[in-house]
ZATIFI-369016 format. One record per residue: residue in one letter; x, y, z of N, C-alpha, C, CB in turn. Coordinates in steps of 0.02 Angstrom, whole numbers, plus 50000, padded with zeros to 5 digits. Glycine has a CB too. Layout:
# ZATIFI-369016
aXYZXYZXYZXYZ;...
***
This chain:
# ZATIFI-369016
m487235118551603487005111451602487375105651568486395111451573;l487365101651620487825094751600487485094051561487965088151641;r487995090751488487425087551435487885082651400487015093551373;m487825077851372488035072051336488715076251283487245068051287;i489195072851268489625074451221489715068651177490215076651249;a490125068451123490385064851080491285062651090490195068651018;a491425069351093492325066851113492455073051142492985064751041;v492895072351197493345079351217493925080851187493565079551284;a494235086051182494785087151154495295091751174494645088151105;l495925089851190496375094751223497065097651156496745089651301;d497205104351183497635104451122498305109751163497125108451039;l499055106351164499555107151212499775111751145500035100051251;g499675119051149499875124951134500585126951156499415129051158;t500955130751122501465134051133501315139251171501755135451082;t500885143151177500685150651197500135148351266500195155751117;a499745143151241499035142551274498835135451270498465147051237;i498315133551305498235126351314497315125851315498705123551395;k497115122451286496345122751258496135117251262496195124751189;a495425115451290495065110651279494415110751274495185107251312;g494135105251225493265108951213492905102951215493045113651129;l492255103251209491795096851199491485100051128491125094951272;l491535091351108491255089851054490505086451036491685086651034;s489895090051027489355086851017489065081850953489015091551025;q488765079950961488675074250925488415077350837488055069250973;d488305082150847488265086650752488885087250743487895095950736;g489425087250784490025089450753490535095050775489825090950698;t490095100750811490225105250839490555108650899489915105650834;l490945109750891491505111850957491125116751014492255117150921;s491115115851063490945121551119491065122351194490325121951119;s491055125451232491295123351293492005124651282491115116151312;i492275130151274493095129451266493425134551330493385132751175;v493925130251342494235132851409494975134851356494325125451490;v495025140151383495805142751358496375146751425495625150051288;r496925141951440497255145251485498075146851455497215140851552;p498495150651471498985153151448499445148351487499025160651456;a499725145451431500345140451433500945142551487500705140251355;p501335139151513501935142851565502255145351518502445138451617;e502605151251541503175156751519503635151951474503675160551591;i503795155651397504605152151405504935155251399504895147551369;v505575154951424506065157951459506525157951403506285154651526;a506865164151367507355162851296507885166551342507115167151203;d508545162851339509095163751349509715161551326509055163251386;g510045166551275510485163051240510365157351192510835161251281;g509705159451166509685152451105509115146651128510555147451103;r509405145851205508875143051252508195145551256509085143651314;y507645140051227507015141451262506585135251275506615146351222;e506645136451345506355133651410505765134851435506695134951457;s505245128351469504955131851522504725126351571504375136551498;d504325128051623504305122551670503855117751655504175124451734;a504175109851638503825104551607503115101351658504425098651594;l503445103451710502705100351761502315107051773502945096251856;a502275110351759501995117451768501435115651712502585124951750;y501815113451651501355115651594500935108051599501815117851508;a501155102251631500575096751641500095096851681500755091351657;q500175102451729499865103451792499215106551772500295107951842;a499525112751701499075117951679498735112651645499345124751637;a498745108851601498475104351543497855101351604499185097151500;d498065099551663497405094151692497095100251698497445088451771;v497105106651733496615111351754496245112551698496875117451783;v496575114651656496015114951586495725109851591496275115251507;l495865104551561495465098651552495005098251596495795092951552;a494935096951671494555097251714493905102451718494965097651758;e494235109951693493825113551685493225113451624494165117851688;c493435109051590493195108951527492585101851544493925107751462;l492835097251580492555091551596491795094751636493125086551643;a491855098351687491585103151726490955103451694491965109551730;q490965103751632490235105751587489825099951572490375109051512;t490165094451578489855087951555489725081051611490345085651497;d489235078451594489295072251650489635066151614488485069651681;s489725067751557490015062151508490995060051524489865066151415;r491085053651518491705053751533491965048151485491825052851608;q492105049951422492285047251368492705046051315492085047951355;l492735049051261493525047951221493795055751223493485044451122;l494365056151229494935061551210495195061451138495565060451255;g495125067551138495615069451063496065072951081495315073651001;l496845073451066497465076051098497735077051046497855072351146;c497965084051052498585087150987498855091851030498275091450903;s499535091651008500175090451039500375098551006500685082251011;q500915102051018501375106850993501985100750987501525114351049;r502305100350917502785096750891503405097850922502815097650827;s503955092750925504775093150928504915097251012505135099250846;s504385099951052504675101351121504775094451149504195106251170;f505175095151206505335087651230505635089651284505785082551184;l505525084051320505955083251409506245078251405505525082251484;l506545077451463506705069451514506485069551586507585067451523;w506245065051597506055064851675506205057351699505195066851689;e506045058351778506195049051791505725045851803506615046451847;r505815040651771505335035651773505055034751852505665029051743;v505065034051900504965030051966504605038451979505805025852022;s504995040751982504295048952034504115052651973504795057752110;g504295050851925503775055451848504235063551865502405056751870;k504665065051906504865072651912505215073251851505335074951977;p504995078651822505735081751764506215083451772505745086551729;v506905081551744507465080951749507845084451714507565076151745;t507395088651666507405094151618506975097951612507465092651565;p506805106851587506295109451578505995105851537506335114951565;l505515107351486505285108351423505645111651374504775111051427;i505805110251336506335113751289506055113851238506985110951277;s505925119751204505475121351146505795119451084505305128751143;w505385118751040505625118550989505915125050939505215115250968;q505675129050972506075135650965506775135250975505835140651011;d507035132651018507695131951054508125130650992507735125651115;d508875133351008509265132650938509985129050974509435141750889;r509895126051034510435121051029510765116151010510475119951048;g510395115450963510485107650912510895112750843509385102250877;k510995119450818511485121650786512025115950760511765126450827;e512565116850820513155112050797512845106150779513725110550851;s512555103150812512385096750801512205094650719511805095550849;c511915100750692511865101050616512265102050572511535104450598;a512765106150593513385109550584513765103050564513665113950651;a513945098250602514265090950622514045087150574514065087550692;l513325086650557513095083450524512825083950445512795082250559;r513055087750411512805091150374512915086650293513105098250388;e513525084050304513635080750255513265072650240514305080950261;h512965072150301512185067450305511535068950293512045065350363;e511705076450266510775078450264510595074650212510465087350245;g510805073550143510365068450109510235062750142510615066350050;v510655059650181510105052550191509445054750247510645044550235;i509925058750285509105062750339508595064550308509185070150378;r508735067950255508045071150223507605065350188508255077250161;k508195059150162507735054350126507255050350164508105049650092;l507465049550247507335043950282506765046150329507955041150317;a507095054450341506445057350400506045060850366506635062250465;g506075062350290505785068850262505825074250274505335069450261;l506325076850312506315081250347507015087150327506275077750413;p507195093650320507815095150306508085093350399507895104050266;l508755095550385509135094650455509355101350480509795089850449;t508895104750522508775110850572508655108850636508215115250553;p509085113650672508945113950744508055112250793509175121750753;y507805115650726506955116350749506895107750795506225117050651;y507005101850765506935095850784507195092650864507235093150732;l506815086850867507085084750945507905082950927506595076450986;a508035078550869508705073450865509145078850883508925069250785;p509315085050849510035088350852509925088650924510235096250807;k509515092950982509745096051015509705093051083509525101251004;l509535086151063509525079151112510255077951090508885071651090;r510435076351034511145074151032511435079551068511475072950959;a511445085651063511945091451109511865091451185511765099651088;l511305088451204511105087851284511475081351305510215087051302;l511435074751269511885068451271512625069551281511825064751206;q512825074151235513525074651220513765078851300513665079651135;g513345085351292513615087751369513645085351424513375091751390;q513045079451421512945076151502513105069751483512125076351545;p513685065751475513625060351445513315051851509514455060351406;a513385055551580512865052451608512265050351599512785054251637;w511895054351562511175055551554511095050451499510945063451535;r511415046551441511345041051399511285037851463511905038751342;e511675035651492511785029151558511025026951572512185032751649;r510845035451603510245035351639509635032551585510115043051670;l509555033851522509005032851464509275024551444509095039751385;l509705023451457509775015951406509615014151488510725012451347;s509615013751537509425008651594508785009051609509775009451658;g508415015451567507865014051585507575020151660507955005751597;e508135023251682507965027751744507625031951733508405030651775;w507935034751677507475043051648507075038451585508205052251602;l506595043651557506215043751500506425049351471505515043551509;l506185050051401506195055951384505575054851319507015058551368;g505345060851291504905061251256504375068051226504675057051284;t504185069651191503895073851167503065074951228503855071351082;l502815081751229502365081451283501805077151275502135087551297;d501565074651249500985069651217501285064751255500905067951128;t502035060651241502045055651288502245057451359502455050851264;f502395062951378502535063251463501705063651479503105071751499;l501205067751439500595067151489500345060951469500025073051485;i500445056351425500115051251414500365043751487500325049951323;w500935046151486501405042151526500965044951601502385044451515;r501035051151626500545052551685500045050551681500405058151702;w499495050551630498805049151646498515041851656498455052051598;t499225038751636499125029451649499375027251691499355024551604;g499905031551757500185032951795500715025551771499775034651862;g501125028151723501795025551717501795018551665502065023751795;e500985015251647500975010851622501085010651517500385008851658;r500905017251494500935018451433501525022351414500395021151416;y502005021351375502525025151347502585025951289503015023651360;l502165030051262502005030851177501985037451146501305028151157;t502075037351083502025042651045501615040350984502695045351031;d501325046350946500965043550871501365045550818500195046450851;v501315041950754501775043350720501715049750669501895037750694;s501355055550671501305061550665501865066750713500615062250678;m501915064550784502315066550834502965063650834502015065550892;a503075057250805503765053950810504285057250737503605044150806;a503735057050696504135060850609504305067650617503565061450532;r504135069550677504385077650688505025079150727503845081650728;t505365071550738506125071750772506805070150745506125067750821;l506735069550680507145067850624507585060650647507655074650606;l507045057050686507395050050702506925044450701507735049950773;m506255044050648505675040450617505925040650539504875044550632;d506145035250514505755030750447505105034550449505605020950458;i505015036850388504345038950400504115033050330504175049050393;h504565032450310504015025650239503975019450269504455022950146;g504345017650342504285011150377503955012250430504875007950394;r503575018750464503425020850506503635016950580502865021850488;r504585020150589504595013350631505265020450632504585002550601;w505625019550719506235023350739506695020550662506595020650831;s507135023750656507755022250636508405021250666507825025650603;p508555014350644509285012650680509795019650640509645002550652;e509825019050585510365022750556510155030550577510425021150469;l509585033450594509625038650607509875041150672509145040250594;c509565037050722509745036550788510325035850794509485032450821;g510995031050756511505030550752512105036750718511415025050728;l511735040850679511875047950675511885053050730511475050250635;f511345053250758511205059650802511425053650862510245064450802;d511765050850882512195044250933511745046650979513185044250958;i511035044750962510395043351028510155035951029509585048351015;p510165034651089510045026751105509315025451075510075024651196;l509225020651015508455019250984508105015351062508465012350894;q508215011251084508015007751144507785014951193508725002351179;a507845018551206507605022751227506945026651243507855024051209;l506865025651153506315030251141505685026351160506285032851066;p505155031151154504495027851151504185025451096504095031451172;q503665019651115503335015451057503005019851015502825010051079;i503035018350941502715023350909501895020950900503115024850840;g501605022750901500765020150877500485025150829500155019850947;p499845022350804499395026350750499085032650789498735021350716;s498785035850752498545041850772497985041750792498575046050733;t497295035050782496755034950807496565026850826496325038750759;g496175026150857495895018750879496395016550946495985012350804;l496615021850984497055019851043496675014751071497225025651096;g496015019151107495785014551144496145013051233495885008851094;i496385020351235496765018151322496665021851355497505017351339;p496355019151429496045021151470496535025051508495695016351497;l496325031251542496635037051558496205036851662496325044951482;n496895038951706496695038151759496225045251783497285036251797;n495995047851723495555054251737494745051151711495885062151683;g494655046951695494005042751677493845041551591493325047251712;l494345046751552494205047051492494565041751470494305052851462;v494665040151406494785036051345495195039851309494185034151305;l495805040751289496155041551246496265038851189496475041751265;q495745042051119495615037951066495965039251014495025037851048;a496235046551006496725049850942497305053350968496335055550893;s497625052750942498245059550971498775059650916498735057551058;m499045068150910499465068050847499565075850856499085064950768;g500155077850810500285084650815499695090050813500725086050765;d499895096350819499435100550816499315102250746499575105750854;q499475103350706499605104650642499145100650596500285103350631;s499375094250623499135085050585498295089250593499345073650661;a498245087550664497505090550683496925094350648497595094550727;a497495101950647497065104350604497065103250531497085110050613;l497555101150504497285097950426496805094150431497755093750386;v496745090050461496285085650471495675089550473496395081550527;a495435093150525494885096550515494715101450443494905100250572;s495265103450402495185108250361495135106450311495525112150361;i495565100350272495675099750204495385089950209496675102450177;p494935088450157494755081850148495355078550114494105081150109;a495575073150135496145067550116495875067050047496175059450164;g496315067849986496075066049926495895069049871495715063749932;q495865075649919495525082149862496055085249847494955088349890;p495845089949796496435093549762496425101849798496285093549665;e496405101849869496515107949903497155107449959495825109849936;a497405113949973497795115950010497635122650071498235116949965;l497875117850126497695123350162498435129150183497305119850230;v498185135450191498635140250200498435143650272498615145150137;n498815142350339498855142950391499095149550393499145138250418;l498955155750433499185162150436499165162050507498785167850399;g499615161750563499565160750629500195165150653499575152850648;t500515163550711501245166350745501625165650696501585162550810;g501735159950657501995158050588501495156050521502435151950602;g501575153250492501425152150445501695145550394501485157450431;f500945140150375501265133750331500755132350292501505126750371;v500785131150228500375129750170500565121050146500595136150106;v500025118150173500145111850157499515107050108500295109050226;c499655101350087499195098050041499375091150033499175101349975;y499015087850047499055079750043499325075849984498405077050050;l499705072849992500185070249928499865064349903501005068049947;p499825066349838499405059949791499835054849804499315060649702;e499525048549799499685040649822500335040749780499035033549796;g500715040449835501485037549763501965043849743501075034549659;r501755049249758502015053449762502535057749826501585055049742;s503035061149813503475063349868503625070649849504155058749877;a503645074049908503535080049911504155084349863503495081549988;p504185090249816504675092649771505195093149806504545098449738;d505675095549778506345097249817506135104249891507015101149740;g506425102649927506605108849973505835109050029506735117549911;y505295105749994504585106150041504745101050085503795104450002;l504445100850134504305096550190503805090150161503935101250253;q504225084150196503735079850182503185075550255504195074650138;t502715077550231502515077150322502055071650330502065084550358;l502205067350388501715060150392501195064550443502165050950436;v500375064750402499975068150444499595065450502499605070650408;w499545059750479499285054450542499135047350505498475057550586;q498915041250547499065035750527498315032750570499895033350546;d497885030050525497285028650553497445023050587496725027950509;g496895020350622496755011450661497015004750619495795009550667;a496765008050544496995000450522497645002950486496394995450466;r498195006150495498895007450484498865010350419499365001250490;r498335014550395498555019050314498795024550332497925021450257;a499315026450330499745033950322499215037950281500585033450275;y499455045450299499145050850258499845054150260498425055250290;l500025056250200500545059650194500585066850161500915055550166;a500915071550174500715079850140501425083150125500225086050205;c501255087250088501855092650055501705100150095501735093949953;e502355100750130502295107550153502745113150161502115107050201;g502665119950138503075125150141502955129550192503065128350087;t503375132350233503265136450282503495142950273503505134050333;l503275146450329503485154450333503545154150406502895160850303;n503965158250415504315159150500504155165350542505175159650500;s503905163850573503685171250623503295176550585504415175950650;i503075177450546502805182350515502285187550559502495179050461;a502075183750609501595189550668502185193350692501115185350748;a502735191750714503275195850728503495201650699503705192950725;a503475198550632503795205150574503175209750579503955202550474;l502505208750570501945214050583501895216450641501335212050571;a501975212650699501835215050759502065224350779502215209450804;p502595226650753502685234250748502325240050709503225234750728;y502145236150658501675239250601500875239550596501825235750545;p500535243650587499605244750572499435239850514499325253950541;a499545232150515499485231050455498605231050459499935224250430;a498305231350509497425230850520497395237550465496995232450625;m497795241750445497335248550411497485246350336497675258050432;c497945241250315498185241450253497625238350205498865237850252;r497655241350139497055238950121497295237950034496365244750144;v497025231750004497515228249956497495233549902497285220149929;e496975237749872497215244149832497715249349835496805247349830;e498025248749883498585252549912499375248449897498395253249999;l499265243349891499945238549885500035240449808499845228949903;a500685236449808501145240249735501225243649698501235239249698;c501155248949767501395256749738501945257649723501335262049776;d502635254749718503175253849693503495248949692503455256849707;d504155249049681504575242049685505105241049721504825240149630;i505035241849784505215237849845504965232549857505125240549895;f505295227049854505135220049853505435220249945505625214349780;c504965214349960505225212650035505135204850065504805217650087;l505565202150113505465195850134505125196450216506215191650128;a504795192150233504485196750288504435188450348503475202050253;e505075184950362505075178950413505845183250446505135168750370;p505715185550507506305185850551506795182650563506205186050593;s506625175350577506915170050582507275167650536506595166550595;g507155170150470507325166050415506785163850371507635160650437;l507065162150296506525158950256506465151150282506715159450172;g505875149850277505765143550299505615139850216505085143350362;a505235132450234505395129150168504915132950111505245120550174;p505225132850052505935128050025506505129750020505945125849967;y506605135250044507185138850041507605136850089507095145350044;f507525138350164507905136450213508475140850210508065129550211;r508495146450231508845153350213508725156350278508515158050146;s509385155050337509055156950408509585163750409509145149850485;d509985164450353510225170850358509815175350301511045170750350;l509345176150304508885181150248508385181250301508575177950160;g508305186350346507825188250387507295194250365508175189950445;v507015199150398506545203950346507245208050319505815210250392;t507075206850264507565209150207507005215250152507875200350156;f507355219650152506825225050088507335227250045506355233350121;s507145225849992507505229949916507985237249920506775232649863;a507415240849949507835247649967507865249250029507595253649940;p508155254350049508075257150110507225259050138508525263550103;v507085258550190506195260850205506165266550271505635252250236;g506765266150304506675269650346506435276650342507115269150368;h506455277750293506035282650273505305285350249506265283250246;l504995279450247504295277150248503905277950296504235271550241;p503185279450293502745277750342502675271750379502265278650320;p502485269350440502355262950459501985259250436502235262650505;q501285262750384500875259950353501105255950304500505263550335;r501435260250244501865256050213502125252650211502075256250202;v502955252550273503185247250287502675240450286503465248650347;a501945242550335501625236150348501395233350262500885237650409;g501245237950225500905235650160501675229950146500695243750088;l502315233250145502545229350104502825221350143503085233850069;l502515221850200502805215150236502345210750214502875214950321;l501785213950220500895210050194500985208650125500065216050198;e501555212450068501555210050000501985203450012501885215549944;g502595205250046502985199350063502565191150078503365201950131;i502065192050128501725185850138501475183350080501225186250183;i501115189150055500625186550006501185182249948500115194049968;f501665185249917501935183549870502285175349896502395189749848;r502615176049941502685169549984502215163149963502505171350060;v501425165149988501125161249995500805157749911500725164150048;a500775163249880500645162849808501195158449768500615170249780;r501965159049774502435155849746502285148149768503115158849766;i502115146149850501955139249846501415136449818501945137149897;l500815139349813500255139349782500245135249713500105146049775;e500755140849672501115138549594501335132149614501835143349560;d501865129949659502145122449647501705118449663502745120349684;f501275120349698500775114849742500265114049671500275118849832;q500195117849625499735116049582500125112849544499345120749553;r500695114349489501005110749448501235105349493501495114249410;e501415103249558501735096149563501185092649593502455095349608;c500695093849619500205089649658499585090349651500255090149719;g499565095049583498725094149563498245099249605498435085649583;i498355103349639497995106849675497585112149637498385109249723;r496905112849656496485117649615496155121749666495945114049566;r496225123849726495895127249769496395128449830495255123649785;a496095133549873496715134449933496095137049977497535140949917;c496155136150050495765137250130496365141050148495545129450191;l496005147850189496325149650226496225149950298496415153550205;s496685149750342496585147250421496995151950451496835139150442;g496935153650552497205158250569497065163850579497485158450547;g497375166350645497365173150662497495176550601497845175050716;l497935179350567498075182850522497725182650454498635181950520;s497425176050444496925177050381496285180450394496715170250352;g496315183150455495675188550456495725194550428495465190350520;l496615194550424496715201050365496315203950315497185199850324;e495815207950280495615207350227496095207850181495165210750220;c496575212650188496945213550136497565208350129497135220450140;l497645204050163498135197550161497565192550115498375193750257;q496765192950122496555188050118496455188550010495875187650181;q496275196850023496205198149948496785198049897495945204449942;g497275199849945497945200749919498205192649892498445204249984;i498045186949920498155180549902497595179349824497975175349978;a496965180249845496515177849796496845181649737495695179349810;l497015187649758497445190949675497955187249633497945197849689;c498365185049672498985180749664499125173449646499235181049716;a498645172649680498495163749662498305162049609497995160249698;p498575154949603498135152449525497585149749536498455146849476;f497175149149568496535146149579496145149049646496665138449584;p495535148749650495055150149696495265148749777494465146149673;i494985153949792495385153549889494745155549923496205160949918;q494735151049973494335151650005494545152750090493975146749983;r493875156350130494275157750223493785150750253493955168950283;l494145146950300493795144150338493545146850391494035140050351;v492875146250412492585149650457492525147150524492065150950437;q492635139350542492785135350588493385139050640492985128850551;a493235140250714493885142250741494135134150767493805148950809;e494705135750793494955129750836494955125050797494585127750896;a495375123750745495295119650704495685111950745495595122850632;g496325114450764496735108050817496165103750835497165111250900;l495905107550879495295105550939494745099350912494755113650957;v494535103950833494185101350813494195094550778494015105150793;g494875093550755495245087250705495315083750757496005088350659;a495505084250819495625080850879495235076350884495605084050932;a494625080350920493965078750919493675073950887493695082950905;r493655076450826493195073250774493555065550767493175078050692;l494215064550756494395057650758494265053250816495005057350747;a494415057650867494375052950939493435049250942494575060151027;a492975053550903492225052550886492095046750831491925059750857;g492675046350777492465041550737492275045550664491865037750773;m492175053250677491725057950618492395058150578491335067250645;d492125062650508492485063050452492805069450512492065064450363;g493525070850464493785076750520493415083050478494825077850531;t493265083650422492845089950377492245090850394492755089150301;y492025083550434491095085550435490905093050465490595079250496;g490475094650408490025102250436490715108850417489775101850558;r491335106650366491595110950367491295118150345492035108950342;a491435122350352491085129750332491605133550308490745134150394;a491525137250261492155141550226491725146050198492715137850167;a491975152850169491695157750121492345161150087491195163550162;n492075162250019492315163549957492525168249960492005163249911;i493345169449942493645177149956493615178349869494645177950002;e493195185049859493125188249808493655190649774492785192249820;v494165190449723494545193249690494225200749667494725188549639;p494595205449698494425212749697494485214849626494885217149743;q493855217949607493725220749519493885227549506492895220449491;f494295228149548494615237449520495465232349505494675247749623;p495435237249458496445236149421496905236749495496835245949348;s497285230749484497835230649533498455229249498497725225649587;g499055232649537499655231249503500245227649563499905238849467;l499545223049585499875217249649500145211749602499195213149713;p499765209149526500045202349513500495202649460499525197149498;g500685208649446501185212249407501835212649456500895219849385;k501635214549520502365215349562502345208649591502435222049627;y502015203449590502205198749604502715195249566501775196149614;g502645197849492502945190149428503595194049447502645189249309;r503735202149465504445206849470504735202549541504265217649486;w504335202149614504735199549666504965191949654504335200249730;k504805187549601504885180049620505535181649583504305173249593;a505705185649528506385187549500506895191149556506265192749436;w506545195849595507145198549645507115192549700506975207249684;l506785188349719507005185449757507465177849734506465185249794;d507365175149654507875172549624508455174549673507925174849550;g508585182349624509385182349627509585182549688509725187749594;v509245184849756509095185049820509575178549848508255184649832;l509245172749836509375166949835509955165149808508955164249811;r510265167749757510795166949721511365170749741510645168049661;n511445174549803511665180849841511775186449773512475179149893;r511335186149739511715191849688510885195249656512395186849605;a510735199849730510205202949734510205209449685510115204149802;p509645212649658509785217649612509745223349671509225218249543;g510205227749665510215232949719510275232949793509735235649714;q510435236149817510665235349907510105231349950510725244049951;a510105226449977509585224250028509725226450100509535216550029;e509285228150123509105230150178509065225850238508625232650166;r509245224550286508925217150323508885220050398509525208650318;i508075219250434508125222450483507925214750523507665229850487;n508425214150571508325207050611507755209150662509115203950656;g507485202750679506855201350716506955195650756506255200250672;
***
């Protein structure tokens, strides 16, 4: 049945493209999900068909809109750091969609390592190949003629949001929002503008970059009959839907990867090693900043093992310690040389026990980030979200080791919800539902093992780990 809505939301994910309708009471329904075009990995390159992605997004949005007769406001959230180049006249991509996972920016990072302090100060981010600037620098150095095409305006470059907005406006609007620009390593997060110094370091022409705008209050008419009112990074949208700005809460998202994030108190900077994220900027140009710790590829680490069978009371049955991030430790450590690592051989252990060790590694990493956030940002509670947060063992383990109460958000599709509610002018956390995670009452050795794990990790980070470390590459 056709019905009126408050806003439409579209989520441009890495593996899936989703759309949904937001009703006047703030609930999301009529969700349409389609797989994103396959990403082809080849020698460190992670690429997909950019035009096929844009067409798939159009199909998903059309299928969602077919369920309503309203053509009103659109909230958009996008995977961050993936980008492409395309022809201005034809709109035809001249590169594939280059994923945030692509690592061909490694040489750029190595070449600019002496400037890492300046980059971190201006961009709020570490110098890693995940972001747009190192990859684009490598592309332009390998293809010098491309720079001239960008400088002349013959070609354009941008993240997915920029490409789709440009298509949806018939080439009239070439822009991105502050939250997406902030993940390029080219934006000064303090001035919310492209940084001439950062562009110079990465040898990227500033004049070729899209306009930076706020995340809400856009009011951009689109050729599909909608008005783009809000646009931001997917993680920003999820945070908007999950944690009220200014409240002493953290969000723990456990999915394909993991992140722990909280809003920064006014005038504070992120502690050493943590990311300083520009979450979004409202129509009045007020910016919201956050502090973020990251866990890399944890779902891939768990995938070969029966993690769903693990119970929290079975954990901490030995003193084998684990790191559970196949692609290296994320923030605040940024150690690409430390993948999935055990403090002792585990080849003789049954798969369920290995799964338990991996779960412990995730629990302990989250708990340590939360301890830092409590000390540095005054955080007093945290909420769990994401697919892996449905594992009862993870829930209870984090509740046992965290320094404050833990809840689990029961709302699904936080990115869609956040983007839609901002587009509709609603409070992002309006109607948020969360369930308390009860701390198990039986005696558990997990908190004690957590203390010993911290000492072990500190030794590993100093390259003086006790015992022999066994690494499994994932």
